[in-house]
N, C-alpha and C positions, 0 to 999 in steps of 0.2 A: 772104220768107225763103225757102230750099230746102225742099223736102218734107221730107228726113231731119231737119233741125234743128226742124222743127216736130214731127216724130212723137217725137223724143226730148224736146221740151219738154214733150208733153202725156203721156207715160209717166212722167218725173220728178216733174211736179207733180201728176198725179192719185196716184200711188202715196204721195207725201207727204202728200197730204190723207187718203188712206185710213189710212195710219198715225196721224195725228193723231186722226181720228174714232175709231179703234179704242182708243188710250190715253184718251181723253176717256170713252168710254164705259164702258171698264173701271173708270176709277177714280171717277167723279163718279156714274155712274147703276147700274153693278152692283156697286160697291164692293168689288171683287175686290182680294186682297193681291198680294205678289210671285208671279211676275214681270210679272203682267199692270198693276200700278198706276204704273209708271213707265218712261219712255221708255229703249230700249236696254238692256233686260235690268238684272238686279240688279247693276250697279256703281256702286261709291262715286265721286263727283266727284273728278278729277283724282288717282285711287288710283295710275296708274303714274307720275305726277310726283312724288309725296310717297314714293315707296316705297324710292327710296335716300337719303333726305335724310339720316338720322343717319349713314350710311356716311361721306358728306363732311366730317363733323367729323376724320374720319382722314385727309383727303386730304394727300396727299405725306407719307406715315408708313409705317411699316413694317406697321401693322393694316389699311390700307385694303382689301387684299384677303383679310382673314381670314375664315374660312368660319364663325365663331362671333361671336355678338353682333349681331343684326339681319338686314336683309336683305343677301344677297351680292350685290356687283356681277358680274352675268352677262354684262354686255354687252361688246363688244370694247373694248379700252382706248381708242381715239380718241373714243369717245362719252363718256369721261369728261371730257373737255375741254369739251363742250357742257354736261354738267351742271354743272360747276365755274362756269362763266360764270353759271349761273343762281343756284346754291346759296350762292357765294361773296358774293354780293351783301348777305346776311344779312337783307335788308328788303324786302319787296313781291314775293317772287321768284315768287308766282302771277301777279301782274300783269304782271312782267317778261315772263315767257314768253309770256303771251297777247299782249303787246304785239309783241314781237320776232318772233313767229309769224305774228302776223295780218297786219301790214302788209306784208310782202312777197307775201302770198296776194291780197291787194286789188291791190297793184300789178301782178302779173301780170293779175289780171283786168281792170283797166284798159288794159294792153297788148294784151290778146287783144280787148278792144272797139274800141280805135282802129283796129287791124289789119283788123278785120270792116268798119269804117265806110270805111277806105281802098279795101276791095274792092268797095264799093258797097251796103252794108247801109245804111239809115237810122240815125242816131245814137240815137234813142229805143229802136229796136228791138234794136239790139245791146246798148245798156247794159241794158236790161229781161232780155235772154237771158242774158247774162253774171252779172249779178247775181243773179237766179232761181236760176241753175244753182249758184252758190256757196251762196247762202243753204239751199237745198232739198238741198244735197248732204250724203247720209249717211255718205259716208268723213270729211268735215271734222267733223259733228257728232259722230259716233264718236270722233274724234281728239280734239276738245276736251271730251268726256265723262272721257276716260281721262287726257287730258295726257300722251300717251305722246312720248316723244322722237324717234318715227319722222317726225314734221313737220319737223323740223331736217334730217334726212337727205333728204327730198324736196325741200326747197327747195335744197339744195346740189346733189342732182341736176338740179333744174329748171334752175337757172342755168347748169349745165354745159350741159345740151341747148340752151338758147337761146345759148350761146356756139359750141356744134357749128354751130348753125342759121345763125349769123352769119360763120362761118368762122375764129373764134379756136380753132384747133384746140388748140393746147397748153393753153391755159386751160381748155378744155372737157374734155382728159384729165386734168388735174391735178385738177380739181373731182370729175370721176367716180372718180378714185382715192382723192379722201378720202372720198366717200361709200361706196365700196366697204371702205375699212378699218373703216368704222363697222358696215356690214350688209354682209356679202359679196356679196349678190346683186346690186347695183348695179355690180358690177364686168362683168355681161353688156352693158352699153351700150358698154364698150370694143370690142365687137365691131362697132360702126358705124366705127370706125377700120379694124378687121383686114380688112374687106370691100372697103376701098378702097386697100388695101396702103399704108395710112399706118401703117408700122411703128415709127417713132420715137415718134409720138404715143402709140401703143398701147403702147409700151413705157414712155414717160414716165408714164401713168397709174398703172403697177406699181409704178414707180419712186416716184412720190409716196407711195403707201401704204406702201412698204417703209421709208421714211424717217420716215413719221408714228408707224407703229405702234409701234416701240421708243422713241421720244422719248415718246410718251403714256404708256406702262407706265411709264417711268422717273419723269415727273411724278405719278402716280398714286402711285407707291410706289418710293421712291429704293434699292431693291434687287432685281436680276433674280433673284438666287437665293432670295429671300422671295417674289417676286411671281408668278414662273412656275409652280411647285408649286400653289400657291393657285388660280391662274386654270385650270389643269388641273382642280383638284377641283370648282371652281364649273361648268366646261363638263359635266364627268361629271353633275353633279346635274341640270343643265337636260336633258340627254339623257333621264335618267329620267322628268322631267315630261312630255317629249314623248310617252311611251309610254303615259301615262295619258288615258283618256276623260272628259271633264267636259261636262255637259249646256251649259252656259253657254258655254265656249269652242267646242264643237262648232258651236253657232248663228252664231259670228263668224269661223270658221276655214275660210277657201276654198281651203286647199292641198289638193293631192291625197292627201297623207298622211292628212290631216283625213277626206276623204271615205272612205279606206280604214278609219279607226278608227271613223266612224260605222255603216259597214256591219257591221264586226266586232261593234260593241255591237248592231246588229239581231240579230245571230245569236247573242247571248248572252254575248259575252267584254266584260267592262266594260273591261278594260286589255289593251293588247299584252304578251304575256308574256314576250316576248325582245327585248333591243336588237338582236339579231341581225337582225330585221325592219326596224328603222331603218336599220341599215348596208346592207343589200340595197337598201331604198328609195332611199338615197341614191346607190349605185353606179348603180342603173338610170337613175335620172332626170338622172345626171352623163353617162352614155354616151349616153342619149337625146338629151338636149339637145345636146351636142357635135355628133353624127351629124346631127341636124336644122339646126344653125345651117350646118355645112359642105356639106349636102346641098342645102338649100333657101333658107335665111334669108337668107344672104350673096349671093345671087343676085337678091333682090328689090329693088323701088323702095326709096328711103330710108325713106319713112314707112312703108311695110310692115315693114321691118326694125324700126325703132323700135317699132311696137307690138307685133312679135312677141317681142322682148326684154324689152319691158315686161310683156307677159304672163307669159313665163318666170319673171321675176324674182319675181311675186308668187303664181305657181300651184305652182311646183316645191319651195320651201323645206319642210320638214316641219311648219312652223306658220305661218300667213300670216293674221293677224287683219284686220278689214275696213277698220282706217285705212290698209293699204298701198295698198287702191285708189285713193288719192291720186294714184299714179305714173301711172295711166290718163288723168289730165286733161293729161298733156303731149301724147300722140299724139291726144286729144280734140281739144284746141284746133287744132292743126296741120290735123287732117282736116276741123274746120269751116272753117277758112280755106280750105282746096283746095275744100271744096264749094261754099262761096259763089264762088268764083272760077270753077270749072267750069260752074257754073248758067248764066253767062253767056256761054259759049263751047259746050261741048259737051255740056251738061245734066249729069244724076247717073249716076255711074259706076255699074257694077256693083257690089253689095257694100256700098255705102254706106249703103243704107236699113238693111240687115241690122245693119250695125255700130253704128249709131246706136240701134236697138231695144236692142242687147245694152249699150250704154253707159247708156242710160235705166234698165235693170234694174239695172245694177250700181251707180248712183248713188243708188239708192233704198232706202228702209229694210224690207224685207221681214222683216227679223228681228223686227219689232214684232207681226207675226201669229203669235201664239203658241197652239197648240191643246194642251191638257191637259199643260201645262208643257213643251212642246217644240216646235220648230220646225226646218225642214230648210233654212233661209235660207243657211248656209254650203254645204251640198251644192248648191243652187240656183243659188248664184253662182259655184261651182266649174265646175259645167256650163255656164253662160252663158260663162265664160272659156275653155273648151274650144271653145265655139261661134265666138267672136270670134277665137280662133287660128286656126280653120279658114278663117274670112273673109280674115284677113291673110295666112294662105299661098296662098289661091286667087286673090283678086282684086287687081290692081295698083292702088294708089292713088298720088296725087302730091302732093309737098308745094307750098305756094304759090308758091314760086319755081321748082320744077322743070321743066323741057322735056325733059331725058334723065334717065338714072340716075346721071349723073355729079356729083358735088359741085361747086357752082357757085362762080365766085370770089367775093371779099368785094365788089367791084362789084356783081356781078348781084344777090347778096344785099340789099344796101343799097337799090338801086332798088326792090327788091319791099318793102321794110319802110316802115311810114309815118314821117315826119318826127318825130322826138323834139321 
């Protein structure tokens, strides 16, 4: 196994073990109460999943987007289709969610392990590496603690990236468009098409979202005149929540705006006082992100583009909780394959070891190390993401199939993949 993967493995396992020791000591030896006595801070199990359960009693009625009576459905309308799939089952909704989301994750892990074996890694080593990376994965632990719907968006995006990797460009664009209609930041992955002048696929991704969005609104509430004002009201309410500082969310929010709120709190401001600051932040990161893409990212090798866009999608939103770190497993897996392949030809590329150190820190549960009811885990991860972005922008990486910066043909990709 190449040294960067060994270092990642060691960091991930060591920090997970340290976290487990901290929890055991706090709970069973020191007998401390919350937030020290339970993993992942004081969240209730599957609280995000059940938050909108009662709202779906009104699915496809005029009351669905009502701002009174229970939790307001604050997500983009296409996500209501995903929730409806689980809630309209009426029975075993928790189990259905767990099975439907866990099996694809395991499947992706199996594909990665097989691809590692195809590139020369021993089967047992590859299986143990992938299995332990998933079992010790803090982003997946956190996701399944909350039962957040983000994992569904992640899986759609992951399949889209795999389709892009295999050269199925229209399918990839459609899936990324679907994911972007559910959570806007997956749209950044369409930059992979724009940089290769694949304008039809780029437009097809947006067209898919443009068709899905109004259809999903109508299915949730069969009157646009009723739904649109209520959607606007709920969006305004969410904007207000983004301005508030909360110590629990601050520990698991790795966004740049979350870091700004944390520093403001340290200087005595409990909440951001004006929505104008959020507007200014949104405008600045939008302009900076577009400039960075056209001036630098689009000229990078494909894997660097993917990693840079992935970091942008989880660092720049005004709130980005730690389950969004799941998206990093897409470039992490491809970089692992590239590292194994390079180790048998040119050795370890510059920047690869540093990248896997960052991955090891990002996939580990630093949020469990709580001192005086506080931790700076969110800000630490934001800083690590910035470091990883710098690495992606500076050091060229190579996709497992890539010999040049041009996107290969389907035949070239198929030859580089393990036989199904």
